[in-house]
N, C-alpha and C positions, 0 to 999 in steps of 0.2 A: 476814408476820413469826412469827418462833417466839414459841409462846408454850407457858405448862404449866400445872399442877395441887399447888397447894402449899396448905397448913397453918400460918397462923403462931400457936401457941400462946400465950397467959399474956401478953401484953402489952398495956402502957396505948399505947390506942389516939387517935390525935388524932380531936375530933369539930367541931373549929372554933371552939370559944371555950375547951375544953380538954380532958382526957384519959380515958379511961375503959377498965376492964378487957376486954376481950373476946376471942376467937377470930376470926381473916379468914382466907376459906376464898376460894381462888382457882383456879375451873375455867376451863380451857382462856383463860387470860391474862385474866378478869374474874371481880369479886366476888361470890359468891353467897352465898345464907344456909345455916345449916348444916343442912338438910335436902336441900339440895339438893350438897350439897359429896361429890366424890369418894372413895370408902374408900382408891383404891391412889394418893390423891395425896401428895407428901412432902411433911414435917413439921417443922415449924422451930422448934422451942424458943427461944421469946423471954421466958421468967419476966425477970422485974426488968429489962428492955428500953424504950423508951419508939418505939412507932411512928407516921408521918407519911407522909402520902402522896407519891409521889415528885415532886420539886419542876420549877417549872417557868422557863426562862429566856426570858424575853420580848423579849430584845432580841441577840441568839446574830449573828455570823456565823463562817461553817465556811469561806467563802474568803478570810478576812483575813491571809493568809499574813505581813504584814509591815507595818511603820512606813510605809512609802515608797510614797502613794502609785498613782503610776504603776505601782510593780511589782506592787501588789495586783492593779490592772486591767488590767497588758499582757502579764503573765508565762505563761508555760504554762498552760494550761486543766489538762490535766493532770497537773501537778506541786499547781497549787493545787487537784485535788479529790483529790488520796490524801491530800494537808496537810488538808484539809478532815473526811476520814474519824477521821485520828486527835484530830482538835480536838474531833468527835464524839465518840471513842471515850469519849478524858480527861474531857468533861463528865457523862457516865453513870456513870463512873468515881466523881465527885465527889458522885453522888447526882442529878443531872437526867436525871430519865427524861424532860422532852419541851422543846424548844425551837421556838423562832418566831424563825427568819431573816429579819432586815430589811435586808437590803441583799446580796444575793448566793442561793446558793444555784441548784438550777436541777432538772430533772424526771427525768433522769440519776441527779446523788444520791438525790433523794429517791425514786428505783427501786432505787437499790444499798441503804438504808436498809432498804426493803420489803422487799427478797430478801434481809436476813439477812447479806450479803456483809462486814461487819464489825457490830459491838456499837456502837450508839448508841441514842440518844433518841428516842420520835418528832420527824419534824421537819416542820415548818411553813416552809415558804420564800417571799419575795416576789417571787425573781428583783433582779436589778438593781435598785438605787432611782433616780427618777424626779431631775433635777434640770436647772433652767434654765443657759443658758452663762452662768460667770464662779461659779455657785452652790458651795452644800458639796459636790458629788458631781464636779467638775469639777476635776482635778486637778493642772491647770497653772499653773504660777505666773506671774506679768505678765508676765517677760521671753523666756519658751518661748513663742518660734511654729510649734506642732508643732497639724495636725488632732488633736482627741479626740472622737469620735462615741459610743464605748457602751465597754465593760470587760466585768471578771466580776462587779463591786461595784455598779456607776453607768454611765448612762448620760443622755445629755445629749439632751434633749428640749423645744423649744421651742415653742408656742401648740399652739391649742385641737384642733387636725383633728391633729395629729402624737402628742399623749398621747393622747386617745382611741383612736389606732392601736394605741400603745404599750400598755398600758392591755392593750386587748383581747388582746393577743398574751401577753402574760404570764396572764390566766386562761386563753386556749386550751393553756397549757401548764403549769396545774395551779398557777399562782402559789396560794396560800393568800389572801393579802391584795397588798393595794399600797402601798408605801414612796416617799414625794414628804421629798424638800429642802426644809421650809418657813420654815428661818434660815440663818443662817450656820453656820461650825461650826468648831469647835478643828481638822480634822485639815486644813481646806483651808487652801489660802494666799492667796487675793485677798477671801475676803466678808466686811464687819464682819460679828462674832457677831450683832449685835441685827436685823439687818435682816430685814424678812419678803421670800419670797421666793418666787416663781410670781406671778403677775395672779389675782383674784378669780376673775375665767370661767377660768382654765388650773386652777385648783385643784377650778373647780364641777364644771367638764367630767370632772376626775379620779373625782371621787366621786359622779357621774351612772355610769360606766357600771362602777367597781365595784361602786354601791349596785344596778345592775338584772340584776347577774349575783348576787348574794346574799353578797357581799360587802363588803370594807371598805379605807377607807384609813389607816395610820399615818404620823403626819408628827414628821420632826425641827427641833423647834422647840425655841428659849432658852428668848426673849424672852417680857414680856409682850405686842408688840406684835407679834411671830411665830403665837403662842398663838391669839390673839384672832383672827387675818387667819386662821387654820385651821380656828377653831370657825365661822368664820364661810360656811365653805366646804363646814362638813357631815362635817368628818372628827372622829373622837372616839376615838383611840388617839395619843396627844401622850408622844411620846419624849425625855425629856431632863427639859427644864421649867425646868433650873436657877434663873434669871430671873425665875419670875415673881411677881408681887406679890399681895395679899392679895385685890383684885377681879377679877384673873384668874380666880386659885383658883376664889373663890364663881360667876364663869361657868363653870367648865368642869364643874363640878357639877351645875349649870342642865343647862348640855346632854347632862349623864350622858357626860359623856366620861372616861377611864382618864388618868392617868400613869404611862408608866413610865418611872422613876428610872434610873438608871445609877452610879451614885455607886462603882462599883467602878475603871469606867473612867479618871476623873480621878484619885481615889487614884493609882492606878499610876502615872498616866503622870507627875506630880508626884514620886514617889518614884523611877522607873526609867527616865522619858524619854529622858534626855540622854544614858546611859548606853547605852544601844540605837538614839541615832541618830535623835531626833522633832527637827527641824527647831524651829530661835527662835523661828519665828512661832509654831509649833502649841503649846511653850510657854510662851507668852505669854500665849494666848487660853486654853489651860486654869488659869493661875491665875486667869484672872477666873471661871470657873465655878464651878471648885474650891470653896471656901468658901461659896459660893451653894445648892451641889446638897442638902443634907440640910435647909437653909433652908425650899427648896422642898416637901421633901416635908410637913415640918410642916406648912406653910402647906395643902396639898396635906388632909391627914387633919382639920385643922379647920376643912375649907370643909365637908367630907363627899363630897369626889370618892374614887372609888374606886382606890388605889393599888397597881399590879401592882408587877414589879422584871424587872430589866434588865441586863446585864452591858456589853456594848458594847466586850471589850474584844480588842486587835488585834495582830497577832505575836504575841511572845514573853512579852506583858502575859496571856494565858491562864493563866495560873496564878496567878496573882490572882483567879480566879471567885470564891472560897468570901471572899474577904475584901468582894464586895461586900453578901453579907449580913450581915456586922460594924457596915458602916457603915449598914445601913439600920434594923438594928433602935437604932442609938444615935441614930438620928432618927425614929423612933418605941417600938415594943418587941417583942420575941421575938413576941406571938401574933401582933400585926398584921402582922408581917414573916412570919410565918407562913402567914398569910393570902393574903397576896400572893405569895408564891410559887405557890400553891396555889390556893385556891378564887377569888382574883379573874385572877387570869392565865387560870385556867380559863373563865372568863366573858370573859374580853377573848377566847382564842381560840373560843370558841364553842361547844366541846365540853363536852356537861353527862357525859362519863365519865370528865373529869379531875380532878385536886384534891382528891376525897378519898374516902373509903374505906367508900362506901358500898356496896349493892346495884347491880348493875350499873356500878362504878365498873373502868375499868382496873386490873389487877393488881400496882399500880407502885405504890412504896412504902420507904420508906428507914427503915432500923432501930438507932437511937440507942440510946448507952450509958447517956447518963443523961437526965433531964428538961429538955428546952429552954426552959419555964418559969424555972425553976428556977436552970440553967446555961445562962444563951445562947448559950456560945461551944460549946455541941454542934450548934448549928446551923451551925458554919462551923470549927468543927476536923474535921482527915478523919481524924485518928484517935478520934473521939468518932461514925464513921460503922463499924457492927455489919457490916452486908448491905446491898446496893441491890438491890432488884426489881424488874424490867420483864417488864411481862405475864405476870406467878407463875415467871417464870423468874431466878434466884439468879443475879448478875451476877460 
């Protein structure tokens, strides 16, 4: 992975609660002290600018080429992967220097990132998400009589023993974490959105396998019933969570769970879904969760839940990635959202070199033209991004 040495001078630098003036020295891709800074490092004058850590999208889909489930799952993997490289490059250009791919990706794409075959954020993948038959990851409509076992983004796996084997195979091939579908979803066609999915025994088996390997499980879950079902199994990364109530938010806080909202997806599907061919079933489901997403963020913050940030954008909707920032700021604040996209997501991923610009951090940063606390739109306007830096390399 290509790295460089860079000294950024004169900026106001994000310190977790506010900004302070200091220089940032990057040596070989890592932030170092002034005493360790390389004399021959490239210089970047950031006077009058605001420097934030590289952003983290904790719910990204490199392989989401289409708004059609079968097309995503069964199209040529070569096309899916090449298109995925373009999605990753564009995310980096928007300032997301790390992504967590929570349904898809594989070790080959990760190897291409590590080999610098194309510009990309740091890349953490789960491989295909695990779904029960007729669950959120099963792309078949009720009248379709075809076999489906697995695709590029989801795999249908039923039963404790089969799930154990599936988890072991993912971890064997480099998966960062394991993704399970623990409730119905917007994109799927036959599952009620509130219903918990997988039995308690099945979810516990997935968590057991992941935990013993030093990994963790993230669960697609919308409703209070589904989130509580996931928490009882030991799952600590709750994706979406739009329909949670106050009591469930409090249970999440007690369990030390994270909430990863994906507000961009519902807003984008509401505005653009029909014109790009999203089916009527999904449009109707999206209307149910759209209005509740920001409420869930507010409930989670009030309960003391660690709230991360994700986007979950499929197909052509990927260019709404920055709109998710605006929506989350509206539900909390610019400072909270900035923490969500940096230090909270870094804690979720489990890498203490992410999400800050202190010594030892990766040299990943975004230079903004204005103060995002005074002008929050600086966080989501592409024209406010002066420079993106990944590993000390100016993108």
